Structures are given as structure tokens and as C-alpha cells.
N, C-alpha and C positions, 0 to 999 in steps of 0.2 A: 239936414232939415227933417222936420217931422212930417209924417204922412197921416192922413185922416182915414178913419174906418170906411168912409164912403169911397175913397180912392182905392183902398184895398179890395173892397167888395166889387168895384167896377172892374179891376184887373182880374179878379177871380172869375167873374162872369165871362170875361173875354177869353181867358186862357184855360179855365178849369183847374188851375193850380191851387195848392193849399194856401190858407191864409198867411201862414208864416213865410212861405216862399214868395207870395205876392208882396208882403211888407218889406222883405229883404230886397227884392228887385226894385221896388219903388224908391226905397231909401238910397240904393246905389245909383239909380237913375235920376235922383234929385227931383222926384215927382213927375218926370217926363214919362207919360203913359206909353208912348210908342217905343221908347228905349227900354222901358220895363218889360214890355211884351217880348222884345228881342232877347232880353236877358233870360226870361222864363223859358223861351224856346231853345236858346243855346244850351242852357243847363239841362233841359229835358233831353236833348239829343245826346249830350255827353253821358247822362245817366243810362239812356237806352243802350249806348255802345258798350258800356261796362257790363251790362247784363246779357250780352249776346250769347253767352254759353249756357244760360240757364234753361231748365226744362219747362216747356209750356204744356201742361196736361189738362188745363181748364180753358174755358172760353165761351164764345157765343156763336151758335150756328143758326142762320136764318134762311128762309126760302121765299121766293116771290115769282109771280108770273104776270106779265103784262105785254100786250101787243104781240102775242104769239111767241114770246120768249120767256123762258123760265130759268132761274139760276139759284144755286145754293152757295153761300159764302160762309167761311168759318174764320173768325178772328180769335186767335188763341192767346192765353195769358197764363200766369202761374197759379192763381188762386181763384176759387169760386166767389170770394168776396168781391174782387174786382170784376169778374165776369158778370155778376148780377147787378152791377151798378148801372143806374139809368144812363149816364153819359157813355158808358162803354157799349151798352146795347144800341144806343142811338148812333154811335159811330159805325157800328156794324151795319145798321139799317141804312145809313147814308152811303156806305160803300156798296151795299147791295143795290140800292136805288140807282146809283151811278152806273153799275155794271149792267143792270137790266136795260136802262135807258140807252146805253151805248151798244148793247147786244155783244158784250165782250166774250171772246172765245177762249181766253186763257188767263191764268193767274197773273202772268207778267203783264198782260194788257190791262188787267184790273188795277194793278199797282201804279200804272202810269196815268190813270184817269184823274180828272180834276173834280173835286167836290164843290158843292154850292158856295162854300166860303173862299174858293180860289186856291185851296191847298191841293197838292197831289196826294193821292191816297197813301202812298208809302211814307210821305212826310207826316201826314196826320197821324198815322199809326205810331211812328217814332216819337212824336210829340206827346201823345197820350201815354206812351210807355214811360217817358221821362216824368210826367205828372204823377203817375201812380207808383212809380218806382219798381215796376215789374216788366220783365221782358214780354213783348207782344209780337205776334207775327201772323200774317195772313197765310194760312196753311190749309187750304181746301177751297176748291172752286169747281163746280160742275154746272153744266147748262144743257138745256134742251130747246130746240127751236121748231116752231110749227104750231099747228092747231091741236086742240084737245090735250092740254097739259094740266095735270092736277097735282096739287102740292099738299104736304102734311108736315106740321111741326109737332113732333111727338110730345103730348101732354103740355104743349106750349111752354116748355122750360128751356128751349134753345140749346139742346145738346144733340138732337138727332132730327134730321130733316130728310124728306124724300120727295121725289117727283116721278110721275108716271105719265106716259103719252099713249093715247089710244087711237084706234083707226077712225073713230067717229065720236061725236059728243055722247058722253055717258057719265054724268057727274057722280051719281051714286056709286056706280061700279068703279070709276076712277078713284074716288076717295077710298073705297074698300081696298083697292089694290095698293094704294100708297101706304096704308096701314100694314098690309101683307109684307111689303118690302121692308118696312121698319121692323117688324117682328121677326121675319124669317131670314133676312139678310142674304138674298139669292146672289150667286156669283155670276149668273148669266141669264139671258132671257129664255133660252131653250137649249136642248142638247147640241144643236148645230152651232150655236154661238159660243160654246165653251172653248176657250183657248186650247189649241192642240197640245201645248206643253202641260197644261193642267190635266188633260185627259191621260197623257202618257204617264204622268207622275201618279195619278190616282190608280191607274191600272197596275203600275209597278207595286204600289203599296198593297193593293188587293191581292196580287199574286203572292207576295211575301207573307201576308197575313194568313192566307189559305194554306200555304206550305207549312208555316209554323204550327197551325192548328192540327194539320194532319200528322206532322212529325210528333206532336204531343200525344197523339193516339197510337203512335208506332206505325203509321201508314205512310206510304209514298205513292202519290197519284201519278198517272201518266200525264205528260205535258198537256195533251188535248183536254183532259178532264179538268186539270188545274186552270187552264185558260177559260173554260166554260164557267166555272165557279167564280173566277175573278171578273168575268164579264157581267155576271149577275150582280156582283157587288158594285160594279161601275154603274149599272143601270139604277141601283138604289141611290148612289151618289147623285145622279142626274135628277132623280125624283125629289130628293131632299134639297137640292141646291139650284135648280133651274126654275125660275119664277113660274112659267106657264105649266110646268109639270108638278109643282108643289101641291100638297094638300091645302085647300083653301081654309084659312084659319077660322072662318065663321061657319064652315060646314065641311068636316073632314071626309064626308062621302064624295065630295067633288074635288077635282083639280081646279086650279085657277082658270085654266083654259075652258073647262066645262062650265064653271060659274059664269064666265063672260058669255059663252054661247047660249046660256039659258036666257040671257037678256036680249041677245041679237046674234044670229048665226055668223054674222060678219064682224063681230066685235072682238078685238084682241088688243094686246099691249104690243107696241112697237119699240119702246125704249123705257128705261127707268134709270134713276140716279139716286144715290144714297150717300149721306155723310154723317158720321157720328164722332163725338169726342170720347165716347166710352170705350174702354178696352173690351174686346170681344174674342 
């Protein structure tokens, strides 16, 4: 039987599938809209499964805070063409809204959430993958809980988002530090919070680099002197990579900690989160 353009457009609106796919599904379903929706969904899931080994280097990253809970979610895909699509961004926003409302604490928990249309997040992602013909995956979820959480979507292009939590309300300072986190990509809050494995590896690298430099000059330093120079390099690493010890990007004469204390002696950052799709 023939199908009308109105029926095709209705199915497209309900599923987001292409016009040709909608026409084919309606024809096979003999005009039964519910059966056509099932066919579109089944084919979408099959297409998604076939693309499971593809690389996802593009996508959409969004951030939100509400009711003392902030989250960053990343929905990845293969091309920026799909990533910039209105429906794709909306799906990412719907997932983020559900995660914040549920105060989800893990990616697995997010995948099991139910969206407003009654679909599980994981199912909605697979269906969208089938519609676009690209592999998609949720691959990034961070959260902060409590008061004084500030967020930043770098240039509002949905590829890099950050969150910062402070000890007290400080909107201007909080926003400035979210940009600091975006620009400088700190590995830890301060020296004390750097993972011991990272400290050990950086010290090892510093010792080897110092030994190689001295050998190039035909010198061999005593172990104690070698250790001292390496410790100096490690201190430089902390200054460059620990948020509170970094130079403040808006005034290089200040550290981030000093900038915050200028506003309030008791103001500091207690936590931060960052997620980007860019290779760094």
C-alpha cells in the first residue's frame, strides 16, 4: 500500500529517522504507525551493533548544576557533523538533566536512568546511533555535590566543560577558576593531593633528566646533589600542574590561591572536575 507524506513526516517526528527510512518502515508495516516505530528502532539497534568497533573522537560535552549537584556528561560520536546536530545536543542535554535530577554518582548509574519519554538512557543512545549511522557512546561523567559549585562550557561549543567548588559563595572568583581549569588542565588541587604514583614517576623522570644533562657536560654529580636538583624540578611540576599553586591566568604575579585570598582570606577551592574531547 502507498503511504502519504504526512504519515512519513509524522514517523520522522516521532523517531528522528530519515525520510527514506520512515517511508520504508511504513510501507513494510502497511501504514501501522506503531509497527513502523518498532521497525525503525530494531534497524537502528542493528546498525548500532555493527558500528561498535568504530572510533568516537567527536561528540557533545555539557555541564549543569542544580539543587547543590553538578555534573558533566559527554556523549561521543564519530563526526562533528552529527555532534553539532540539534537532536544530538538535545539528547545529551536530556541525559544530563536526568543525571542531575537523580544525583547520579557513576556512568553506569546514568546509563540505567529513564528519560522523560520513558526510554532508558542506554537504549536512547543506541537508537540515535542507528538513526545517524554512527557509533555513539556515553564516555565521560563527572559530578560534584554540595554548595558553591560553578560551571563553564568553554566558548559554548560543547567540547570542554569544567566545574569548581569553593568554600563559600564567590561567583566571580568561581567563574574565573573554572576558566583556569579549562585553560591549564591541572592534575590535582594541590601538592598534597597529587597521587603518590605520579609523584614517584615525576621524581624518577627528573632524576634521569638531570643525570643526562650532567653527563652531556662530562660531569657526574653526587647522589645527594642529584636528588636536590630533581626535587627542585618536582616543585616546578607541582607549580605548573596543581590548581592552587598554578599562576593565575588573569594575573601571572599571583597564584590561584593568592587570587582567592585577595577576595576573602577563607576562600579556596575544595574540588574541581574537567572533561574534554580534545586531544591534549
